[in-house]
FIKOLZA-1660 file (N, C-alpha, C; in steps of 0.1 Angstrom, whole numbers, plus 5000, padded with zeros to 4 digits):
% residues 174
   i   px   py   pz ch aa at
   1 7024 6740 2331  A  M  N
   1 7019 6734 2315  A  M CA
   1 7013 6751 2314  A  M  C
   2 7017 6749 2304  A  S  N
   2 7008 6763 2298  A  S CA
   2 7001 6758 2290  A  S  C
   3 6993 6769 2284  A  A  N
   3 6977 6765 2277  A  A CA
   3 6978 6763 2266  A  A  C
   4 6993 6768 2254  A  V  N
   4 6995 6767 2248  A  V CA
   4 7001 6753 2239  A  V  C
   5 6989 6742 2235  A  P  N
   5 6988 6731 2230  A  P CA
   5 7004 6725 2221  A  P  C
   6 7017 6716 2224  A  N  N
   6 7022 6715 2217  A  N CA
   6 7016 6712 2200  A  N  C
   7 7026 6714 2192  A  P  N
   7 7022 6713 2178  A  P CA
   7 7026 6698 2176  A  P  C
   8 7018 6691 2163  A  I  N
   8 7022 6680 2160  A  I CA
   8 7029 6678 2147  A  I  C
   9 7036 6674 2147  A  P  N
   9 7049 6675 2143  A  P CA
   9 7045 6667 2125  A  P  C
  10 7040 6679 2110  A  T  N
  10 7036 6673 2104  A  T CA
  10 7047 6680 2093  A  T  C
  11 7047 6663 2078  A  P  N
  11 7062 6668 2077  A  P CA
  11 7063 6677 2065  A  P  C
  12 7048 6686 2069  A  R  N
  12 7057 6699 2058  A  R CA
  12 7059 6710 2071  A  R  C
  13 7062 6709 2082  A  L  N
  13 7069 6716 2093  A  L CA
  13 7077 6710 2097  A  L  C
  14 7083 6699 2093  A  R  N
  14 7094 6695 2095  A  R CA
  14 7105 6694 2082  A  R  C
  15 7099 6692 2075  A  S  N
  15 7107 6700 2060  A  S CA
  15 7114 6713 2065  A  S  C
  16 7100 6719 2069  A  R  N
  16 7104 6738 2071  A  R CA
  16 7118 6738 2085  A  R  C
  17 7114 6728 2097  A  Q  N
  17 7130 6723 2100  A  Q CA
  17 7138 6726 2097  A  Q  C
  18 7141 6717 2083  A  L  N
  18 7157 6710 2083  A  L CA
  18 7156 6720 2071  A  L  C
  19 7146 6734 2065  A  A  N
  19 7154 6737 2058  A  A CA
  19 7163 6752 2062  A  A  C
  20 7156 6752 2071  A  T  N
  20 7163 6759 2089  A  T CA
  20 7174 6758 2092  A  T  C
  21 7174 6739 2095  A  E  N
  21 7189 6739 2100  A  E CA
  21 7203 6739 2088  A  E  C
  22 7196 6739 2080  A  R  N
  22 7206 6735 2066  A  R CA
  22 7209 6752 2061  A  R  C
  23 7202 6761 2062  A  R  N
  23 7207 6774 2057  A  R CA
  23 7216 6779 2072  A  R  C
  24 7207 6774 2082  A  R  N
  24 7223 6779 2090  A  R CA
  24 7233 6774 2093  A  R  C
  25 7239 6754 2086  A  S  N
  25 7251 6753 2085  A  S CA
  25 7251 6747 2072  A  S  C
  26 7262 6755 2062  A  M  N
  26 7264 6754 2053  A  M CA
  26 7270 6744 2049  A  M  C
  27 7272 6738 2058  A  T  N
  27 7287 6728 2055  A  T CA
  27 7272 6715 2055  A  T  C
  28 7276 6704 2044  A  P  N
  28 7265 6693 2044  A  P CA
  28 7268 6685 2058  A  P  C
  29 7251 6680 2057  A  P  N
  29 7251 6669 2069  A  P CA
  29 7257 6662 2072  A  P  C
  30 7264 6652 2080  A  S  N
  30 7277 6644 2083  A  S CA
  30 7265 6630 2078  A  S  C
  31 7267 6622 2079  A  R  N
  31 7264 6609 2080  A  R CA
  31 7260 6607 2092  A  R  C
  32 7264 6606 2105  A  A  N
  32 7254 6604 2119  A  A CA
  32 7242 6618 2118  A  A  C
  33 7242 6627 2111  A  K  N
  33 7228 6630 2113  A  K CA
  33 7222 6630 2107  A  K  C
  34 7227 6624 2089  A  L  N
  34 7213 6620 2084  A  L CA
  34 7204 6609 2089  A  L  C
  35 7214 6594 2090  A  V  N
  35 7212 6588 2101  A  V CA
  35 7197 6590 2107  A  V  C
  36 7202 6601 2120  A  T  N
  36 7198 6609 2127  A  T CA
  36 7179 6617 2122  A  T  C
  37 7183 6618 2114  A  M  N
  37 7170 6621 2107  A  M CA
  37 7162 6614 2100  A  M  C
  38 7168 6605 2095  A  A  N
  38 7157 6593 2088  A  A CA
  38 7148 6591 2095  A  A  C
  39 7149 6584 2106  A  P  N
  39 7139 6583 2112  A  P CA
  39 7126 6589 2114  A  P  C
  40 7129 6602 2114  A  A  N
  40 7118 6614 2118  A  A CA
  40 7101 6612 2113  A  A  C
  41 7104 6604 2098  A  V  N
  41 7095 6599 2091  A  V CA
  41 7087 6594 2095  A  V  C
  42 7075 6589 2098  A  R  N
  42 7068 6580 2104  A  R CA
  42 7058 6577 2096  A  R  C
  43 7056 6562 2094  A  P  N
  43 7049 6558 2083  A  P CA
  43 7034 6565 2083  A  P  C
  44 7029 6568 2096  A  T  N
  44 7018 6576 2093  A  T CA
  44 7015 6593 2088  A  T  C
  45 7030 6600 2092  A  D  N
  45 7030 6608 2080  A  D CA
  45 7029 6614 2066  A  D  C
  46 7032 6604 2061  A  R  N
  46 7025 6599 2049  A  R CA
  46 7015 6593 2039  A  R  C
  47 7005 6592 2049  A  S  N
  47 6991 6597 2051  A  S CA
  47 6983 6601 2049  A  S  C
  48 6992 6618 2054  A  T  N
  48 6984 6632 2048  A  T CA
  48 6982 6634 2034  A  T  C
  49 6999 6628 2029  A  V  N
  49 6997 6630 2014  A  V CA
  49 6984 6628 2008  A  V  C
  50 6976 6638 1997  A  R  N
  50 6964 6638 1988  A  R CA
  50 6972 6631 1976  A  R  C
  51 6965 6621 1975  A  S  N
  51 6968 6615 1962  A  S CA
  51 6963 6626 1946  A  S  C
  52 6967 6624 1939  A  L  N
  52 6964 6634 1922  A  L CA
  52 6948 6628 1920  A  L  C
  53 6938 6635 1914  A  P  N
  53 6925 6630 1909  A  P CA
  53 6932 6621 1895  A  P  C
  54 6929 6610 1894  A  N  N
  54 6928 6607 1881  A  N CA
  54 6920 6610 1869  A  N  C
  55 6932 6611 1858  A  T  N
  55 6923 6613 1848  A  T CA
  55 6910 6607 1842  A  T  C
  56 6904 6615 1837  A  R  N
  56 6894 6607 1835  A  R CA
  56 6895 6604 1819  A  R  C
  57 6892 6588 1817  A  A  N
  57 6894 6578 1807  A  A CA
  57 6888 6583 1791  A  A  C
  58 6900 6582 1782  A  I  N
  58 6888 6586 1769  A  I CA
  58 6880 6580 1767  A  I  C
  59 6870 6585 1762  A  P  N
  59 6856 6581 1760  A  P CA
  59 6859 6569 1748  A  P  C
  60 6852 6557 1746  A  K  N
  60 6856 6543 1736  A  K CA
  60 6855 6552 1718  A  K  C
  61 6848 6561 1716  A  W  N
  61 6839 6562 1708  A  W CA
  61 6855 6574 1700  A  W  C
  62 6857 6580 1715  A  L  N
  62 6870 6591 1710  A  L CA
  62 6887 6583 1705  A  L  C
  63 6887 6573 1709  A  R  N
  63 6898 6559 1706  A  R CA
  63 6895 6553 1695  A  R  C
  64 6882 6552 1687  A  M  N
  64 6882 6547 1678  A  M CA
  64 6881 6557 1668  A  M  C
  65 6877 6570 1669  A  L  N
  65 6882 6576 1660  A  L CA
  65 6894 6587 1656  A  L  C
  66 6902 6581 1670  A  V  N
  66 6918 6588 1663  A  V CA
  66 6923 6574 1660  A  V  C
  67 6919 6566 1655  A  L  N
  67 6926 6553 1653  A  L CA
  67 6921 6550 1641  A  L  C
  68 6902 6557 1639  A  A  N
  68 6907 6560 1620  A  A CA
  68 6911 6568 1615  A  A  C
  69 6915 6584 1622  A  Q  N
  69 6922 6590 1617  A  Q CA
  69 6936 6586 1614  A  Q  C
  70 6943 6578 1617  A  R  N
  70 6959 6576 1622  A  R CA
  70 6956 6561 1608  A  R  C
  71 6946 6556 1607  A  G  N
  71 6950 6540 1598  A  G CA
  71 6947 6551 1584  A  G  C
  72 6934 6556 1586  A  S  N
  72 6932 6569 1566  A  S CA
  72 6950 6574 1563  A  S  C
  73 6954 6577 1580  A  S  N
  73 6961 6588 1570  A  S CA
  73 6974 6580 1567  A  S  C
  74 6981 6567 1569  A  I  N
  74 6989 6555 1570  A  I CA
  74 6981 6551 1549  A  I  C
  75 6966 6551 1553  A  V  N
  75 6964 6547 1544  A  V CA
  75 6962 6554 1527  A  V  C
  76 6958 6569 1530  A  T  N
  76 6963 6582 1525  A  T CA
  76 6980 6580 1519  A  T  C
  77 6993 6582 1528  A  F  N
  77 7003 6581 1526  A  F CA
  77 7004 6573 1518  A  F  C
  78 7003 6558 1514  A  T  N
  78 7008 6549 1509  A  T CA
  78 7001 6549 1496  A  T  C
  79 6987 6553 1494  A  L  N
  79 6983 6559 1482  A  L CA
  79 6984 6567 1470  A  L  C
  80 6993 6583 1486  A  V  N
  80 7004 6592 1471  A  V CA
  80 7013 6581 1469  A  V  C
  81 7017 6577 1477  A  G  N
  81 7033 6574 1476  A  G CA
  81 7030 6562 1464  A  G  C
  82 7019 6554 1458  A  L  N
  82 7022 6542 1453  A  L CA
  82 7018 6553 1441  A  L  C
  83 7008 6566 1442  A  T  N
  83 7002 6575 1433  A  T CA
  83 7017 6584 1422  A  T  C
  84 7024 6584 1435  A  L  N
  84 7041 6594 1425  A  L CA
  84 7051 6581 1418  A  L  C
  85 7047 6569 1424  A  L  N
  85 7058 6556 1421  A  L CA
  85 7049 6554 1406  A  L  C
  86 7036 6553 1405  A  V  N
  86 7034 6547 1391  A  V CA
  86 7031 6563 1379  A  V  C
  87 7033 6578 1382  A  Y  N
  87 7034 6581 1375  A  Y CA
  87 7050 6585 1369  A  Y  C
  88 7060 6579 1377  A  G  N
  88 7073 6583 1376  A  G CA
  88 7071 6570 1366  A  G  C
  89 7069 6559 1370  A  W  N
  89 7067 6548 1360  A  W CA
  89 7062 6552 1346  A  W  C
  90 7054 6554 1347  A  T  N
  90 7046 6563 1330  A  T CA
  90 7053 6569 1320  A  T  C
  91 7056 6581 1330  A  V  N
  91 7068 6591 1329  A  V CA
  91 7080 6586 1320  A  V  C
  92 7086 6579 1326  A  Y  N
  92 7100 6570 1324  A  Y CA
  92 7093 6562 1311  A  Y  C
  93 7087 6556 1315  A  A  N
  93 7085 6548 1299  A  A CA
  93 7084 6552 1283  A  A  C
  94 7076 6562 1290  A  Q  N
  94 7067 6570 1280  A  Q CA
  94 7082 6577 1269  A  Q  C
  95 7090 6583 1276  A  E  N
  95 7102 6590 1273  A  E CA
  95 7108 6580 1271  A  E  C
  96 7112 6566 1273  A  L  N
  96 7121 6555 1268  A  L CA
  96 7117 6550 1256  A  L  C
  97 7098 6543 1255  A  W  N
  97 7093 6546 1243  A  W CA
  97 7100 6555 1235  A  W  C
  98 7090 6567 1235  A  G  N
  98 7099 6578 1226  A  G CA
  98 7115 6576 1225  A  G  C
  99 7120 6577 1228  A  R  N
  99 7135 6574 1228  A  R CA
  99 7137 6566 1212  A  R  C
 100 7133 6551 1218  A  Q  N
 100 7132 6541 1206  A  Q CA
 100 7126 6543 1194  A  Q  C
 101 7113 6553 1195  A  Y  N
 101 7109 6557 1182  A  Y CA
 101 7115 6562 1173  A  Y  C
 102 7123 6571 1180  A  R  N
 102 7132 6584 1176  A  R CA
 102 7143 6577 1165  A  R  C
 103 7151 6561 1173  A  Q  N
 103 7163 6559 1165  A  Q CA
 103 7153 6543 1160  A  Q  C
 104 7142 6542 1160  A  L  N
 104 7134 6533 1147  A  L CA
 104 7137 6542 1136  A  L  C
 105 7128 6555 1135  A  E  N
 105 7126 6566 1124  A  E CA
 105 7137 6568 1118  A  E  C
 106 7150 6571 1127  A  A  N
 106 7165 6571 1123  A  A CA
 106 7172 6556 1114  A  A  C
 107 7162 6550 1121  A  L  N
 107 7172 6536 1109  A  L CA
 107 7162 6534 1100  A  L  C
 108 7151 6534 1096  A  Q  N
 108 7145 6536 1089  A  Q CA
 108 7143 6544 1077  A  Q  C
 109 7148 6551 1080  A  R  N
 109 7156 6565 1072  A  R CA
 109 7166 6561 1064  A  R  C
 110 7180 6559 1069  A  Q  N
 110 7187 6546 1067  A  Q CA
 110 7187 6538 1056  A  Q  C
 111 7172 6529 1062  A  E  N
 111 7169 6520 1054  A  E CA
 111 7167 6528 1037  A  E  C
 112 7157 6534 1041  A  R  N
 112 7152 6542 1030  A  R CA
 112 7166 6548 1016  A  R  C
 113 7175 6554 1028  A  Q  N
 113 7191 6556 1017  A  Q CA
 113 7190 6546 1012  A  Q  C
 114 7199 6540 1018  A  L  N
 114 7206 6524 1013  A  L CA
 114 7200 6520 1000  A  L  C
 115 7187 6517 1000  A  T  N
 115 7177 6512 0992  A  T CA
 115 7181 6519 0978  A  T  C
 116 7180 6534 0982  A  A  N
 116 7178 6543 0969  A  A CA
 116 7197 6541 0963  A  A  C
 117 7204 6540 0974  A  T  N
 117 7216 6546 0969  A  T CA
 117 7222 6531 0959  A  T  C
 118 7218 6517 0966  A  N  N
 118 7221 6504 0955  A  N CA
 118 7209 6504 0943  A  N  C
 119 7202 6510 0946  A  E  N
 119 7191 6513 0929  A  E CA
 119 7198 6526 0921  A  E  C
 120 7200 6529 0924  A  A  N
 120 7215 6543 0917  A  A CA
 120 7226 6534 0914  A  A  C
 121 7229 6527 0923  A  L  N
 121 7244 6522 0917  A  L CA
 121 7239 6511 0903  A  L  C
 122 7227 6502 0909  A  K  N
 122 7226 6495 0893  A  K CA
 122 7219 6500 0882  A  K  C
 123 7209 6511 0889  A  Q  N
 123 7210 6515 0874  A  Q CA
 123 7222 6527 0868  A  Q  C
 124 7226 6529 0872  A  N  N
 124 7246 6538 0868  A  N CA
 124 7253 6523 0857  A  N  C
 125 7252 6513 0868  A  L  N
 125 7256 6498 0859  A  L CA
 125 7248 6493 0845  A  L  C
 126 7236 6491 0845  A  A  N
 126 7231 6488 0836  A  A CA
 126 7231 6500 0829  A  A  C
 127 7231 6511 0833  A  Q  N
 127 7231 6522 0816  A  Q CA
 127 7249 6522 0812  A  Q  C
 128 7260 6519 0823  A  Q  N
 128 7274 6515 0814  A  Q CA
 128 7272 6505 0802  A  Q  C
 129 7264 6490 0810  A  A  N
 129 7265 6482 0799  A  A CA
 129 7261 6481 0785  A  A  C
 130 7245 6496 0790  A  E  N
 130 7245 6495 0770  A  E CA
 130 7251 6504 0765  A  E  C
 131 7262 6510 0771  A  Q  N
 131 7266 6521 0761  A  Q CA
 131 7273 6513 0756  A  Q  C
 132 7278 6511 0739  A  S  N
 132 7289 6507 0727  A  S CA
 132 7297 6504 0729  A  S  C
 133 7305 6514 0737  A  D  N
 133 7319 6519 0740  A  D CA
 133 7321 6508 0756  A  D  C
 134 7314 6504 0761  A  S  N
 134 7317 6499 0774  A  S CA
 134 7326 6489 0775  A  S  C
 135 7332 6478 0767  A  Q  N
 135 7337 6472 0763  A  Q CA
 135 7334 6458 0771  A  Q  C
 136 7321 6457 0778  A  L  N
 136 7311 6449 0782  A  L CA
 136 7310 6438 0774  A  L  C
 137 7308 6424 0775  A  A  N
 137 7306 6412 0767  A  A CA
 137 7291 6406 0775  A  A  C
 138 7282 6402 0772  A  P  N
 138 7274 6390 0778  A  P CA
 138 7276 6377 0782  A  P  C
 139 7274 6372 0786  A  P  N
 139 7286 6362 0795  A  P CA
 139 7280 6351 0785  A  P  C
 140 7298 6340 0782  A  N  N
 140 7295 6331 0770  A  N CA
 140 7301 6316 0780  A  N  C
 141 7298 6305 0775  A  P  N
 141 7299 6298 0780  A  P CA
 141 7309 6290 0781  A  P  C
 142 7312 6297 0765  A  S  N
 142 7330 6287 0761  A  S CA
 142 7342 6296 0772  A  S  C
 143 7336 6303 0779  A  S  N
 143 7344 6318 0788  A  S CA
 143 7347 6314 0806  A  S  C
 144 7342 6309 0803  A  I  N
 144 7339 6307 0823  A  I CA
 144 7347 6298 0826  A  I  C
 145 7358 6304 0834  A  I  N
 145 7367 6296 0842  A  I CA
 145 7366 6290 0854  A  I  C
 146 7366 6274 0855  A  F  N
 146 7371 6265 0868  A  F CA
 146 7378 6262 0874  A  F  C
 147 7379 6264 0886  A  L  N
 147 7387 6265 0896  A  L CA
 147 7387 6252 0900  A  L  C
 148 7394 6246 0906  A  P  N
 148 7402 6235 0913  A  P CA
 148 7395 6233 0926  A  P  C
 149 7387 6222 0931  A  P  N
 149 7386 6228 0944  A  P CA
 149 7395 6229 0958  A  P  C
 150 7391 6238 0964  A  A  N
 150 7406 6239 0975  A  A CA
 150 7403 6222 0986  A  A  C
 151 7420 6222 0990  A  S  N
 151 7421 6208 0995  A  S CA
 151 7405 6214 1006  A  S  C
 152 7408 6195 1014  A  P  N
 152 7401 6199 1025  A  P CA
 152 7408 6200 1039  A  P  C
 153 7404 6205 1052  A  R  N
 153 7408 6211 1063  A  R CA
 153 7407 6199 1068  A  R  C
 154 7416 6200 1076  A  P  N
 154 7414 6188 1089  A  P CA
 154 7404 6189 1099  A  P  C
 155 7395 6181 1104  A  T  N
 155 7380 6181 1114  A  T CA
 155 7391 6183 1129  A  T  C
 156 7384 6191 1130  A  T  N
 156 7383 6192 1148  A  T CA
 156 7377 6185 1154  A  T  C
 157 7377 6177 1166  A  A  N
 157 7370 6173 1172  A  A CA
 157 7362 6182 1179  A  A  C
 158 7353 6191 1181  A  P  N
 158 7344 6200 1189  A  P CA
 158 7350 6195 1205  A  P  C
 159 7345 6201 1210  A  A  N
 159 7347 6201 1227  A  A CA
 159 7335 6196 1237  A  A  C
 160 7336 6189 1241  A  T  N
 160 7319 6184 1245  A  T CA
 160 7322 6187 1259  A  T  C
 161 7308 6197 1265  A  A  N
 161 7310 6197 1281  A  A CA
 161 7304 6181 1284  A  A  C
 162 7314 6184 1299  A  P  N
 162 7306 6170 1308  A  P CA
 162 7289 6175 1305  A  P  C
 163 7291 6158 1303  A  A  N
 163 7274 6157 1299  A  A CA
 163 7267 6156 1317  A  A  C
 164 7260 6162 1315  A  T  N
 164 7249 6166 1335  A  T CA
 164 7233 6155 1328  A  T  C
 165 7234 6151 1345  A  P  N
 165 7226 6138 1342  A  P CA
 165 7212 6141 1341  A  P  C
 166 7198 6137 1335  A  L  N
 166 7188 6146 1327  A  L CA
 166 7181 6149 1344  A  L  C
 167 7168 6154 1344  A  A  N
 167 7165 6152 1351  A  A CA
 167 7152 6143 1351  A  A  C
 168 7149 6140 1366  A  P  N
 168 7134 6133 1364  A  P CA
 168 7125 6129 1357  A  P  C
 169 7119 6127 1352  A  N  N
 169 7109 6126 1342  A  N CA
 169 7099 6128 1350  A  N  C
 170 7093 6137 1357  A  R  N
 170 7084 6134 1370  A  R CA
 170 7087 6151 1377  A  R  C
 171 7075 6151 1378  A  P  N
 171 7065 6167 1379  A  P CA
 171 7073 6171 1388  A  P  C
 172 7080 6184 1388  A  L  N
 172 7086 6192 1392  A  L CA
 172 7070 6195 1411  A  L  C
 173 7063 6200 1409  A  A  N
 173 7051 6204 1417  A  A CA
 173 7039 6199 1408  A  A  C
 174 7031 6201 1418  A  Y  N
 174 7020 6199 1416  A  Y CA
 174 7009 6213 1413  A  Y  C
% end
């Protein structure tokens, strides 16, 4: 017997041995080799792997602050959106009102011009009637012309729409 004890196979040592074997043979291992290598890992070898430490849980007050920040961000973006919407609607309403007001002023100006032109024509007719050579005479009842009434037109029946039943005489909702 030798004085050097045999080393206990560990996963690290076993993986080094496998790596050197693979380097030696550049061909991929056959299915038979894989089957023979698989039972080499023992359940006791897995127990030597250390688990990673758990990360510390986030404190409750910090979680609440993060939730408050998210909520306030959502409320802020919503309020900004609503503000922009109301501002746009206000600007549009003012522009629309201004356009309609200009149209109203133009119509009022045309009305004043038409009234002035109508009164000027009446004044011109009155001045022509006052002139002696105008050949206009005041109305005389003996010179009135009566026209016979026109023959009546045949009446046509109006197109009637199909009768729709009336709604019942009861309330629709409370």
